[in-house]
Biotite code that builds the C-alpha atoms (Angstrom):
import biotite.structure as struc

atoms = struc.array([
    struc.Atom([168.047, 242.418, -152.912], chain_id="A", res_id=1, res_name="UNK", atom_name="CA", element="C"),
    struc.Atom([168.077, 241.269, -149.304], chain_id="A", res_id=2, res_name="UNK", atom_name="CA", element="C"),
    struc.Atom([168.364, 237.979, -147.470], chain_id="A", res_id=3, res_name="UNK", atom_name="CA", element="C"),
    struc.Atom([166.597, 237.001, -144.268], chain_id="A", res_id=4, res_name="UNK", atom_name="CA", element="C"),
    struc.Atom([168.461, 234.366, -142.261], chain_id="A", res_id=5, res_name="UNK", atom_name="CA", element="C"),
    struc.Atom([167.070, 232.722, -139.149], chain_id="A", res_id=6, res_name="UNK", atom_name="CA", element="C"),
    struc.Atom([168.963, 230.851, -136.446], chain_id="A", res_id=7, res_name="UNK", atom_name="CA", element="C"),
    struc.Atom([166.012, 229.094, -134.787], chain_id="A", res_id=8, res_name="UNK", atom_name="CA", element="C"),
    struc.Atom([165.759, 228.111, -131.168], chain_id="A", res_id=9, res_name="UNK", atom_name="CA", element="C"),
    struc.Atom([163.122, 226.381, -129.113], chain_id="A", res_id=10, res_name="UNK", atom_name="CA", element="C"),
    struc.Atom([161.743, 229.649, -127.631], chain_id="A", res_id=11, res_name="UNK", atom_name="CA", element="C"),
    struc.Atom([163.777, 232.486, -129.198], chain_id="A", res_id=12, res_name="UNK", atom_name="CA", element="C"),
    struc.Atom([165.499, 232.882, -132.538], chain_id="A", res_id=13, res_name="UNK", atom_name="CA", element="C"),
    struc.Atom([168.185, 235.111, -133.941], chain_id="A", res_id=14, res_name="UNK", atom_name="CA", element="C"),
    struc.Atom([167.635, 236.742, -137.307], chain_id="A", res_id=15, res_name="UNK", atom_name="CA", element="C"),
    struc.Atom([169.584, 238.891, -139.723], chain_id="A", res_id=16, res_name="UNK", atom_name="CA", element="C"),
    struc.Atom([168.454, 240.739, -142.826], chain_id="A", res_id=17, res_name="UNK", atom_name="CA", element="C"),
    struc.Atom([171.386, 241.753, -145.011], chain_id="A", res_id=18, res_name="UNK", atom_name="CA", element="C"),
    struc.Atom([172.033, 243.390, -148.366], chain_id="A", res_id=19, res_name="UNK", atom_name="CA", element="C"),
    struc.Atom([173.228, 240.749, -150.833], chain_id="A", res_id=20, res_name="UNK", atom_name="CA", element="C"),
    struc.Atom([175.759, 242.924, -152.631], chain_id="A", res_id=21, res_name="UNK", atom_name="CA", element="C"),
    struc.Atom([177.525, 244.311, -149.558], chain_id="A", res_id=22, res_name="UNK", atom_name="CA", element="C"),
    struc.Atom([176.504, 241.855, -146.795], chain_id="A", res_id=23, res_name="UNK", atom_name="CA", element="C"),
    struc.Atom([175.777, 244.950, -144.709], chain_id="A", res_id=24, res_name="UNK", atom_name="CA", element="C"),
    struc.Atom([173.300, 244.185, -141.905], chain_id="A", res_id=25, res_name="UNK", atom_name="CA", element="C"),
    struc.Atom([169.955, 245.915, -142.400], chain_id="A", res_id=26, res_name="UNK", atom_name="CA", element="C"),
    struc.Atom([168.108, 244.527, -139.366], chain_id="A", res_id=27, res_name="UNK", atom_name="CA", element="C"),
    struc.Atom([169.255, 242.039, -136.755], chain_id="A", res_id=28, res_name="UNK", atom_name="CA", element="C"),
    struc.Atom([167.830, 240.790, -133.505], chain_id="A", res_id=29, res_name="UNK", atom_name="CA", element="C"),
    struc.Atom([166.921, 237.984, -131.178], chain_id="A", res_id=30, res_name="UNK", atom_name="CA", element="C"),
    struc.Atom([163.254, 237.753, -130.273], chain_id="A", res_id=31, res_name="UNK", atom_name="CA", element="C"),
    struc.Atom([160.680, 235.235, -129.159], chain_id="A", res_id=32, res_name="UNK", atom_name="CA", element="C"),
    struc.Atom([159.642, 232.785, -131.840], chain_id="A", res_id=33, res_name="UNK", atom_name="CA", element="C"),
    struc.Atom([156.049, 234.010, -131.706], chain_id="A", res_id=34, res_name="UNK", atom_name="CA", element="C"),
    struc.Atom([157.181, 237.607, -132.281], chain_id="A", res_id=35, res_name="UNK", atom_name="CA", element="C"),
    struc.Atom([159.497, 236.636, -135.135], chain_id="A", res_id=36, res_name="UNK", atom_name="CA", element="C"),
    struc.Atom([156.797, 234.616, -136.874], chain_id="A", res_id=37, res_name="UNK", atom_name="CA", element="C"),
    struc.Atom([154.333, 237.508, -136.494], chain_id="A", res_id=38, res_name="UNK", atom_name="CA", element="C"),
    struc.Atom([156.876, 239.997, -137.866], chain_id="A", res_id=39, res_name="UNK", atom_name="CA", element="C"),
    struc.Atom([157.503, 237.741, -140.853], chain_id="A", res_id=40, res_name="UNK", atom_name="CA", element="C"),
    struc.Atom([153.790, 237.161, -141.397], chain_id="A", res_id=41, res_name="UNK", atom_name="CA", element="C"),
    struc.Atom([152.915, 240.878, -141.366], chain_id="A", res_id=42, res_name="UNK", atom_name="CA", element="C"),
    struc.Atom([155.714, 241.508, -143.866], chain_id="A", res_id=43, res_name="UNK", atom_name="CA", element="C"),
    struc.Atom([157.600, 244.217, -141.979], chain_id="A", res_id=44, res_name="UNK", atom_name="CA", element="C"),
    struc.Atom([160.768, 242.112, -141.822], chain_id="A", res_id=45, res_name="UNK", atom_name="CA", element="C"),
    struc.Atom([160.528, 241.109, -145.474], chain_id="A", res_id=46, res_name="UNK", atom_name="CA", element="C"),
    struc.Atom([160.900, 244.514, -147.157], chain_id="A", res_id=47, res_name="UNK", atom_name="CA", element="C"),
    struc.Atom([163.156, 243.942, -150.161], chain_id="A", res_id=48, res_name="UNK", atom_name="CA", element="C"),
    struc.Atom([163.823, 240.309, -149.231], chain_id="A", res_id=49, res_name="UNK", atom_name="CA", element="C"),
    struc.Atom([164.169, 237.830, -152.090], chain_id="A", res_id=50, res_name="UNK", atom_name="CA", element="C"),
    struc.Atom([165.803, 234.926, -150.277], chain_id="A", res_id=51, res_name="UNK", atom_name="CA", element="C"),
    struc.Atom([165.227, 233.268, -146.904], chain_id="A", res_id=52, res_name="UNK", atom_name="CA", element="C"),
    struc.Atom([167.630, 230.853, -145.220], chain_id="A", res_id=53, res_name="UNK", atom_name="CA", element="C"),
    struc.Atom([166.793, 228.919, -142.082], chain_id="A", res_id=54, res_name="UNK", atom_name="CA", element="C"),
    struc.Atom([169.325, 226.898, -140.140], chain_id="A", res_id=55, res_name="UNK", atom_name="CA", element="C"),
    struc.Atom([168.330, 223.237, -140.136], chain_id="A", res_id=56, res_name="UNK", atom_name="CA", element="C"),
    struc.Atom([168.906, 220.653, -137.414], chain_id="A", res_id=57, res_name="UNK", atom_name="CA", element="C"),
    struc.Atom([171.070, 217.661, -138.342], chain_id="A", res_id=58, res_name="UNK", atom_name="CA", element="C"),
    struc.Atom([171.264, 214.295, -136.628], chain_id="A", res_id=59, res_name="UNK", atom_name="CA", element="C"),
    struc.Atom([174.666, 212.938, -135.717], chain_id="A", res_id=60, res_name="UNK", atom_name="CA", element="C"),
    struc.Atom([173.412, 209.864, -133.867], chain_id="A", res_id=61, res_name="UNK", atom_name="CA", element="C"),
    struc.Atom([173.512, 211.416, -130.410], chain_id="A", res_id=62, res_name="UNK", atom_name="CA", element="C"),
    struc.Atom([170.574, 211.480, -128.026], chain_id="A", res_id=63, res_name="UNK", atom_name="CA", element="C"),
    struc.Atom([168.819, 214.863, -127.915], chain_id="A", res_id=64, res_name="UNK", atom_name="CA", element="C"),
    struc.Atom([166.365, 216.501, -125.568], chain_id="A", res_id=65, res_name="UNK", atom_name="CA", element="C"),
    struc.Atom([162.940, 218.025, -125.996], chain_id="A", res_id=66, res_name="UNK", atom_name="CA", element="C"),
    struc.Atom([164.368, 221.455, -126.860], chain_id="A", res_id=67, res_name="UNK", atom_name="CA", element="C"),
    struc.Atom([165.831, 220.102, -130.123], chain_id="A", res_id=68, res_name="UNK", atom_name="CA", element="C"),
    struc.Atom([162.454, 218.751, -131.167], chain_id="A", res_id=69, res_name="UNK", atom_name="CA", element="C"),
    struc.Atom([160.787, 222.036, -130.204], chain_id="A", res_id=70, res_name="UNK", atom_name="CA", element="C"),
    struc.Atom([163.356, 223.820, -132.390], chain_id="A", res_id=71, res_name="UNK", atom_name="CA", element="C"),
    struc.Atom([162.445, 221.490, -135.266], chain_id="A", res_id=72, res_name="UNK", atom_name="CA", element="C"),
    struc.Atom([158.797, 222.476, -134.888], chain_id="A", res_id=73, res_name="UNK", atom_name="CA", element="C"),
    struc.Atom([159.776, 226.156, -135.134], chain_id="A", res_id=74, res_name="UNK", atom_name="CA", element="C"),
    struc.Atom([161.896, 225.525, -138.208], chain_id="A", res_id=75, res_name="UNK", atom_name="CA", element="C"),
    struc.Atom([158.792, 224.098, -139.852], chain_id="A", res_id=76, res_name="UNK", atom_name="CA", element="C"),
    struc.Atom([156.619, 226.996, -138.721], chain_id="A", res_id=77, res_name="UNK", atom_name="CA", element="C"),
    struc.Atom([159.056, 229.594, -140.098], chain_id="A", res_id=78, res_name="UNK", atom_name="CA", element="C"),
    struc.Atom([159.443, 227.622, -143.341], chain_id="A", res_id=79, res_name="UNK", atom_name="CA", element="C"),
    struc.Atom([155.670, 227.397, -143.736], chain_id="A", res_id=80, res_name="UNK", atom_name="CA", element="C"),
    struc.Atom([155.314, 231.191, -143.617], chain_id="A", res_id=81, res_name="UNK", atom_name="CA", element="C"),
    struc.Atom([157.910, 231.937, -146.329], chain_id="A", res_id=82, res_name="UNK", atom_name="CA", element="C"),
    struc.Atom([158.389, 229.017, -148.707], chain_id="A", res_id=83, res_name="UNK", atom_name="CA", element="C"),
    struc.Atom([155.606, 229.898, -151.174], chain_id="A", res_id=84, res_name="UNK", atom_name="CA", element="C"),
    struc.Atom([156.658, 233.522, -151.671], chain_id="A", res_id=85, res_name="UNK", atom_name="CA", element="C"),
    struc.Atom([160.458, 233.397, -151.369], chain_id="A", res_id=86, res_name="UNK", atom_name="CA", element="C"),
    struc.Atom([163.396, 231.294, -152.453], chain_id="A", res_id=87, res_name="UNK", atom_name="CA", element="C"),
    struc.Atom([163.875, 229.374, -149.214], chain_id="A", res_id=88, res_name="UNK", atom_name="CA", element="C"),
    struc.Atom([166.792, 227.210, -148.131], chain_id="A", res_id=89, res_name="UNK", atom_name="CA", element="C"),
    struc.Atom([167.292, 225.004, -145.121], chain_id="A", res_id=90, res_name="UNK", atom_name="CA", element="C"),
    struc.Atom([171.019, 225.103, -144.366], chain_id="A", res_id=91, res_name="UNK", atom_name="CA", element="C"),
    struc.Atom([172.904, 222.860, -141.973], chain_id="A", res_id=92, res_name="UNK", atom_name="CA", element="C"),
    struc.Atom([175.217, 224.359, -139.354], chain_id="A", res_id=93, res_name="UNK", atom_name="CA", element="C"),
    struc.Atom([178.082, 222.276, -140.714], chain_id="A", res_id=94, res_name="UNK", atom_name="CA", element="C"),
    struc.Atom([177.838, 224.135, -144.034], chain_id="A", res_id=95, res_name="UNK", atom_name="CA", element="C"),
    struc.Atom([178.123, 227.480, -142.219], chain_id="A", res_id=96, res_name="UNK", atom_name="CA", element="C"),
    struc.Atom([181.222, 226.294, -140.336], chain_id="A", res_id=97, res_name="UNK", atom_name="CA", element="C"),
    struc.Atom([182.872, 225.024, -143.504], chain_id="A", res_id=98, res_name="UNK", atom_name="CA", element="C"),
    struc.Atom([182.078, 228.190, -145.425], chain_id="A", res_id=99, res_name="UNK", atom_name="CA", element="C"),
    struc.Atom([183.521, 230.626, -142.903], chain_id="A", res_id=100, res_name="UNK", atom_name="CA", element="C"),
    struc.Atom([186.216, 228.573, -141.163], chain_id="A", res_id=101, res_name="UNK", atom_name="CA", element="C"),
    struc.Atom([186.942, 225.698, -143.579], chain_id="A", res_id=102, res_name="UNK", atom_name="CA", element="C"),
    struc.Atom([186.534, 223.271, -140.684], chain_id="A", res_id=103, res_name="UNK", atom_name="CA", element="C"),
    struc.Atom([183.550, 221.331, -139.408], chain_id="A", res_id=104, res_name="UNK", atom_name="CA", element="C"),
    struc.Atom([185.093, 221.550, -135.921], chain_id="A", res_id=105, res_name="UNK", atom_name="CA", element="C"),
    struc.Atom([184.765, 225.346, -135.759], chain_id="A", res_id=106, res_name="UNK", atom_name="CA", element="C"),
    struc.Atom([182.977, 226.829, -132.758], chain_id="A", res_id=107, res_name="UNK", atom_name="CA", element="C"),
    struc.Atom([180.729, 229.905, -132.595], chain_id="A", res_id=108, res_name="UNK", atom_name="CA", element="C"),
    struc.Atom([183.682, 232.070, -131.524], chain_id="A", res_id=109, res_name="UNK", atom_name="CA", element="C"),
    struc.Atom([185.652, 230.958, -134.593], chain_id="A", res_id=110, res_name="UNK", atom_name="CA", element="C"),
    struc.Atom([182.794, 231.911, -136.895], chain_id="A", res_id=111, res_name="UNK", atom_name="CA", element="C"),
    struc.Atom([182.366, 235.306, -135.230], chain_id="A", res_id=112, res_name="UNK", atom_name="CA", element="C"),
    struc.Atom([186.095, 235.969, -135.564], chain_id="A", res_id=113, res_name="UNK", atom_name="CA", element="C"),
    struc.Atom([186.043, 234.997, -139.245], chain_id="A", res_id=114, res_name="UNK", atom_name="CA", element="C"),
    struc.Atom([183.222, 237.499, -139.815], chain_id="A", res_id=115, res_name="UNK", atom_name="CA", element="C"),
    struc.Atom([185.094, 240.222, -137.914], chain_id="A", res_id=116, res_name="UNK", atom_name="CA", element="C"),
    struc.Atom([188.217, 239.511, -139.974], chain_id="A", res_id=117, res_name="UNK", atom_name="CA", element="C"),
    struc.Atom([186.220, 239.791, -143.183], chain_id="A", res_id=118, res_name="UNK", atom_name="CA", element="C"),
    struc.Atom([184.085, 242.852, -142.467], chain_id="A", res_id=119, res_name="UNK", atom_name="CA", element="C"),
    struc.Atom([185.764, 244.793, -139.652], chain_id="A", res_id=120, res_name="UNK", atom_name="CA", element="C"),
    struc.Atom([189.427, 243.868, -139.729], chain_id="A", res_id=121, res_name="UNK", atom_name="CA", element="C"),
    struc.Atom([191.471, 246.241, -137.601], chain_id="A", res_id=122, res_name="UNK", atom_name="CA", element="C"),
    struc.Atom([188.411, 248.143, -136.420], chain_id="A", res_id=123, res_name="UNK", atom_name="CA", element="C"),
    struc.Atom([188.285, 248.849, -132.669], chain_id="A", res_id=124, res_name="UNK", atom_name="CA", element="C"),
    struc.Atom([185.731, 247.042, -130.523], chain_id="A", res_id=125, res_name="UNK", atom_name="CA", element="C"),
    struc.Atom([185.483, 244.224, -133.100], chain_id="A", res_id=126, res_name="UNK", atom_name="CA", element="C"),
    struc.Atom([183.426, 246.460, -135.370], chain_id="A", res_id=127, res_name="UNK", atom_name="CA", element="C"),
    struc.Atom([180.571, 246.890, -132.879], chain_id="A", res_id=128, res_name="UNK", atom_name="CA", element="C"),
    struc.Atom([181.062, 250.615, -132.391], chain_id="A", res_id=129, res_name="UNK", atom_name="CA", element="C"),
    struc.Atom([178.822, 252.474, -129.960], chain_id="A", res_id=130, res_name="UNK", atom_name="CA", element="C"),
    struc.Atom([175.308, 253.873, -129.800], chain_id="A", res_id=131, res_name="UNK", atom_name="CA", element="C"),
    struc.Atom([176.636, 257.263, -130.937], chain_id="A", res_id=132, res_name="UNK", atom_name="CA", element="C"),
    struc.Atom([178.734, 255.714, -133.717], chain_id="A", res_id=133, res_name="UNK", atom_name="CA", element="C"),
    struc.Atom([177.371, 252.247, -134.560], chain_id="A", res_id=134, res_name="UNK", atom_name="CA", element="C"),
    struc.Atom([179.792, 249.896, -136.281], chain_id="A", res_id=135, res_name="UNK", atom_name="CA", element="C"),
    struc.Atom([179.189, 247.084, -138.756], chain_id="A", res_id=136, res_name="UNK", atom_name="CA", element="C"),
    struc.Atom([178.335, 244.665, -135.937], chain_id="A", res_id=137, res_name="UNK", atom_name="CA", element="C"),
    struc.Atom([176.466, 247.045, -133.642], chain_id="A", res_id=138, res_name="UNK", atom_name="CA", element="C"),
    struc.Atom([173.933, 245.167, -131.520], chain_id="A", res_id=139, res_name="UNK", atom_name="CA", element="C"),
    struc.Atom([175.304, 241.724, -132.356], chain_id="A", res_id=140, res_name="UNK", atom_name="CA", element="C"),
    struc.Atom([175.273, 239.066, -129.635], chain_id="A", res_id=141, res_name="UNK", atom_name="CA", element="C"),
    struc.Atom([174.782, 235.313, -129.284], chain_id="A", res_id=142, res_name="UNK", atom_name="CA", element="C"),
    struc.Atom([172.435, 233.916, -131.945], chain_id="A", res_id=143, res_name="UNK", atom_name="CA", element="C"),
    struc.Atom([172.545, 237.092, -134.023], chain_id="A", res_id=144, res_name="UNK", atom_name="CA", element="C"),
    struc.Atom([176.125, 236.225, -135.011], chain_id="A", res_id=145, res_name="UNK", atom_name="CA", element="C"),
    struc.Atom([174.997, 232.813, -136.205], chain_id="A", res_id=146, res_name="UNK", atom_name="CA", element="C"),
    struc.Atom([172.049, 234.199, -138.150], chain_id="A", res_id=147, res_name="UNK", atom_name="CA", element="C"),
    struc.Atom([174.389, 236.737, -139.780], chain_id="A", res_id=148, res_name="UNK", atom_name="CA", element="C"),
    struc.Atom([176.899, 233.988, -140.645], chain_id="A", res_id=149, res_name="UNK", atom_name="CA", element="C"),
    struc.Atom([174.068, 232.062, -142.326], chain_id="A", res_id=150, res_name="UNK", atom_name="CA", element="C"),
    struc.Atom([173.002, 235.190, -144.235], chain_id="A", res_id=151, res_name="UNK", atom_name="CA", element="C"),
    struc.Atom([176.560, 235.820, -145.467], chain_id="A", res_id=152, res_name="UNK", atom_name="CA", element="C"),
    struc.Atom([176.899, 232.207, -146.628], chain_id="A", res_id=153, res_name="UNK", atom_name="CA", element="C"),
    struc.Atom([173.647, 232.590, -148.565], chain_id="A", res_id=154, res_name="UNK", atom_name="CA", element="C"),
    struc.Atom([174.771, 235.926, -150.064], chain_id="A", res_id=155, res_name="UNK", atom_name="CA", element="C"),
    struc.Atom([178.046, 234.359, -151.171], chain_id="A", res_id=156, res_name="UNK", atom_name="CA", element="C"),
    struc.Atom([176.145, 231.510, -152.821], chain_id="A", res_id=157, res_name="UNK", atom_name="CA", element="C"),
    struc.Atom([173.698, 233.710, -154.741], chain_id="A", res_id=158, res_name="UNK", atom_name="CA", element="C"),
    struc.Atom([176.178, 236.428, -155.738], chain_id="A", res_id=159, res_name="UNK", atom_name="CA", element="C"),
])
């Protein structure tokens, strides 16, 4: 069983497909929203996937710009493609922070470090490895870390 997790953005989104039992990354990336939606629609990203989690935007009473609303539109577009065929969750960022760091004040770097401590503790290069010898986190950057953190939270909930 696999999980697809999406960290949506207004133009590009990070995604991670992981194995539920091991949390091992199967496919990860950051691509344009149009490309991600097309890859989901044609099914090539959904091989073996049983669960989809999409990070949801939350309102904390602060003014936001157009990019947040554009992200909301993309959340809906991704949800529309998967909700009828897969168990689909919308998960707030706060839940991801609490799960991995036990603090709602955690930053992206704290979450990444918690994942490194869990899956690549003591491994050189923070578990990224190299092209010749890829590590657990090979190819991870920016939004991919957050999509992976969402996927791990989902795996921990369904396991």
